[in-house]
Backbone as numpy.savetxt, mean C-alpha at the origin, in Angstrom:
# Nx Ny Nz CAx CAy CAz Cx Cy Cz
7.38 4.46 -10.12 7.43 3.21 -10.85 7.29 3.52 -12.33
8.09 2.87 -13.09 8.06 3.08 -14.53 7.23 2.06 -15.27
6.99 0.91 -14.67 6.28 -0.16 -15.36 5.12 -0.66 -14.50
4.11 -1.20 -15.16 2.98 -1.78 -14.45 3.39 -3.11 -13.84
2.73 -3.47 -12.74 2.97 -4.78 -12.15 2.34 -5.85 -13.04
3.02 -6.93 -13.17 2.51 -8.07 -13.93 2.22 -9.21 -12.96
1.45 -10.18 -13.40 1.13 -11.32 -12.56 2.43 -11.96 -12.07
2.51 -12.20 -10.78 3.69 -12.83 -10.19 4.74 -11.84 -9.71
4.61 -10.55 -10.08 5.55 -9.54 -9.61 5.35 -9.28 -8.12
6.43 -8.91 -7.44 6.34 -8.53 -6.03 5.84 -7.09 -5.94
4.97 -6.84 -4.96 4.46 -5.49 -4.73 5.59 -4.65 -4.16
5.79 -3.44 -4.66 6.88 -2.61 -4.15 6.62 -2.17 -2.71
7.65 -1.97 -1.95 7.54 -1.54 -0.57 7.09 -0.09 -0.51
6.01 0.18 0.26 5.49 1.53 0.43 5.30 1.80 1.92
5.55 3.02 2.34 5.22 3.44 3.70 4.05 4.41 3.58
2.91 4.04 4.18 1.68 4.82 4.05 1.33 5.48 5.37
0.83 6.72 5.32 0.33 7.41 6.50 -1.11 6.96 6.74
-1.42 6.57 7.97 -2.77 6.13 8.32 -3.62 7.30 8.77
-4.93 7.23 8.51 -5.86 8.30 8.84 -5.83 8.60 10.34
-5.77 7.56 11.17 -5.78 7.74 12.62 -4.43 8.08 13.21
-3.44 8.27 12.36 -2.08 8.54 12.81 -1.20 7.32 12.65
0.07 7.52 12.60 1.02 6.43 12.44 1.22 6.08 10.97
1.96 5.02 10.75 2.26 4.58 9.39 2.13 3.06 9.30
2.08 2.59 8.08 2.04 1.16 7.81 2.93 0.89 6.61
3.77 -0.12 6.74 4.63 -0.52 5.61 3.97 -1.68 4.88
3.71 -1.47 3.60 3.08 -2.48 2.77 4.14 -2.99 1.79
4.33 -4.25 1.59 3.58 -5.39 2.12 4.17 -5.98 3.41
5.24 -5.40 3.96 5.91 -5.99 5.12 4.99 -6.18 6.33
4.09 -5.25 6.59 3.23 -5.32 7.78 1.84 -5.87 7.51
1.64 -6.48 6.36 0.33 -7.07 6.05 0.13 -8.31 6.91
-1.06 -8.43 7.48 -1.35 -9.58 8.32 -1.99 -10.73 7.53
-2.23 -10.52 6.26 -2.86 -11.52 5.41 -2.24 -11.47 4.01
-2.48 -12.49 3.24 -1.90 -12.53 1.89 -2.58 -11.54 0.94
-3.86 -11.27 1.16 -4.62 -10.38 0.28 -5.00 -9.12 1.05
-4.97 -7.98 0.37 -5.27 -6.71 1.00 -5.83 -5.76 -0.04
-6.84 -5.00 0.34 -7.37 -3.94 -0.52 -6.95 -2.60 0.09
-6.37 -1.74 -0.71 -5.94 -0.42 -0.25 -6.87 0.64 -0.80
-7.27 1.58 0.04 -8.11 2.69 -0.37 -7.29 3.96 -0.22
-7.08 4.67 -1.32 -6.34 5.91 -1.30 -7.33 7.06 -1.30
-7.27 7.90 -0.28 -8.17 9.03 -0.12 -7.39 10.32 -0.33
-7.79 11.11 -1.30 -7.09 12.33 -1.64 -7.19 13.36 -0.53
-8.29 13.40 0.19 -8.52 14.43 1.20 -9.47 15.49 0.67
-9.50 16.63 1.33 -10.41 17.69 0.91 -9.79 18.51 -0.22
-10.64 19.22 -0.92 -10.17 20.04 -2.06 -9.64 21.32 -1.57
């Protein structure tokens, strides 16, 4: 992404790998209007 999201912008489609396996497409598979995402880098 080249620009920051502004109020009213649509969240870009992302496919995320889940810790327990599998993937989730955000925002397409969100079950609610609001969501908090936690990005974990993993071990060093």
